[in-house]
N, C-alpha and C positions, 0 to 999 in steps of 0.2 A: 251502518253497512252490513249487508247480509252476509254471514259467514258461509264460506263454501262447504258443502256437505262433503263428508268423508266417507267414500264408499268402501273403504278398505285397501289393503295391499293387492298387487296383482295375484299373489298367491292365494289370498283369501277369496278373490273373486273366482279363481280357477276351481277352488274347492267347492264353491257354491254352484258353479256350472256343473261340475261332476256330480253334484247331489240333485240336479235337475232344475236349477233356478235360470229360467230363460232370461229373466231381467239382468242377471249378472253378466250374461253374454253381451247384452247391449252396452252395459257399463264398461266392459273390458274393451270391446272394439272401439267405442267412443273415446276411450282413454288414449288408444294408440292411433286413432283416425289421422291426426295431423302428420305423423311419421309415415303412415301408410300412403297417404295422398302424395306426400312429397316424393317418396320413393317410386310410387307409380308413375308420376310425371317425369321423373328423371330417367326411368327406364324406357318411356315411350319414345320412339323415334319421331322426327318431325312430320314424316308422312302419315304415321298412325295418329298423331294429334289432329291431323287434318280431317281425319275420318270419324273419330270418336272422342268423347269427353272422358276425362280420367274417372269421373263418378260412374260411368257405365262400367268400367272395368272393376271399380270398388265394390259395385253390387255383386258382381260374380265372385269376387274374392270373399265377400261377406258370406255368401251362401256355401262356398266351398269349405271355408274355415269352420262354420257352423256344422255342416255335415260331418267333417272329419275331426272334430274336436276330440273325439274319444281316442284318437291316435296321438294327441299332444302329451307330452311328458314334461312336467314343470321342473326345472333345475335352478333357475336363478331369475331375477327380475326381468332380464333381457331375452330370456328363453322363448317367450311367446312371440315377440317381434321377430326374432330370428327365424322362427317356424313359419310365421306368416310370409316372410320374404321369399321362401320357397314357392308358396302359392302365388305370390305376385308374379314370379318369374315365368311360370308356365301358363298363367292366365294371359299375360301380355303376348306370349307365344301364340296362344289360341286366337287372339284378336288379329295378330299379324298374318296367321294362316287363313282367317276368314276373309279379310280384306284384300291380301296380296297373293293368295295361292288358291283361291276359290274353294274354301272349305264348305262342307255341306250345311252346316247349322249356323244359326244366328247366335254368336257368342254372347251378345249383351241382351238377350231376351230376358224381361224382367219376370221373375218367377217367384211366388211366395214360397215361404219355407214349408208351408202345409203341402205344397205340390212337390217340393224337392226332397222332403224328409217324411214321407207317408209313414203313419204308424208312430211317430215320435210325438211327445208331448209339446206341441208348438201351437196350440190354438190361440188365435188372436195375436200371434207374433209374426210381424210382417217386416219385410226387408226395408220399407221405407221408414220404420221406426227408428233405425240406426243409421241409415245413409241419408245425408242431407239432400234436400231438393231445392226449392226456390228460396226458402227462408234461411236466415242465418242461425246456426245452431250452436249450443254450447261448445262443441268441439271446435267449430270455426272460430269462435271467440277466443278460445284458448289458444288456437294457432296463431291469431293475430298478436296475443299478448306475449307469447313466447318467441315470436320473430319468425315463425314458419312462413308466414305469408311474404315477409320481406325477402327471406332466403329463397323461397320459390321464385320470386320475381327476379332476383339476382341470378339464379342459376338458369333461368330461361335466357338470359343474355349471354351465356357462355356458348362456345362452340360445342357441337355435339360430343366430341372426344373428351373435352374437358368435363362436361356434364357426367359422362359415363365413368371416368376415372374416379371423380369425387363420389359418385353414388357408390360404386364398388368398394373403394378404400375407406371412406369416412361414414357413409350411412350404413352400408351393409357389413362393414368391418372385415372384408376380405384382405387376405395377404396379397403382397405384390405378386406372388407367383399365381395365386388363384385369379387375380385380375388379369394378369398377362394371358392366361389360358382363355379368358372370355373375350379378350381384346385382340388377341393375336399378336402379342409382343412379348419380349422378355422382361424380367423383373427390373433390370436396370432402366429400360425404356420407360416402364410403368412409373417408376420412382421419379424420373425426370419429368414426365407428363403430369404426374400429380403435383409436384412442386410448382410447376408452371400454372397449372389449373388453381391452385390455392391462392397464388399471388394475384391472378386475374379475378378470382372471386372476392378476395379482400379489397382490391382497388374498387370494384363495383359497389361493394357494401359501403365503402368509405364514401363513395359518390352519392349513394342513397342516404347519407347522414345517419346510418345505423349506429356506427361506433367511430371512435377516434383513436389515434394512437396514444394519447395521453392517458 
């Protein structure tokens, strides 16, 4: 059996990117791709899902993260994902505005990094190299192995408010107060909703034979 190649820790990849290694950015983004895709899908309202695929939004996120990577400051292994969640939030708002508020620009226009980052050392470094298209990629295989695919399917079966509270509390690690601000409810109501959502998700996952109580 082939041994999985170790590309280094998140911090090591960050240092390589800061030294101008564009391949390291591909590796870092692919490492977090399953979590990014899950979070994107969980933050998309049903009406947006009817208009655009999650991968279209991920393409935009990829470009923005690459363009603004010089602003990122590493502090711990989760700091990169936490930083990306802010990009995810306002990119989804961009798509919402385009489809439902008649924005002027096409938010999911596919643009190469050469066009988006003129003057930077990105020759031969295309968006499609890191964002999956029709074929299964290593990151998608990892997603299946680690249960992201099953989790995504289970989350899709939840009511929208259950998906939102799990996304904010469990995936984005927001506090009850922060979640309440986003959902328009107080902390106690958030905690009750979160508990109900977790029980429902647990029930769905059991029905999918992912795990048992034993």
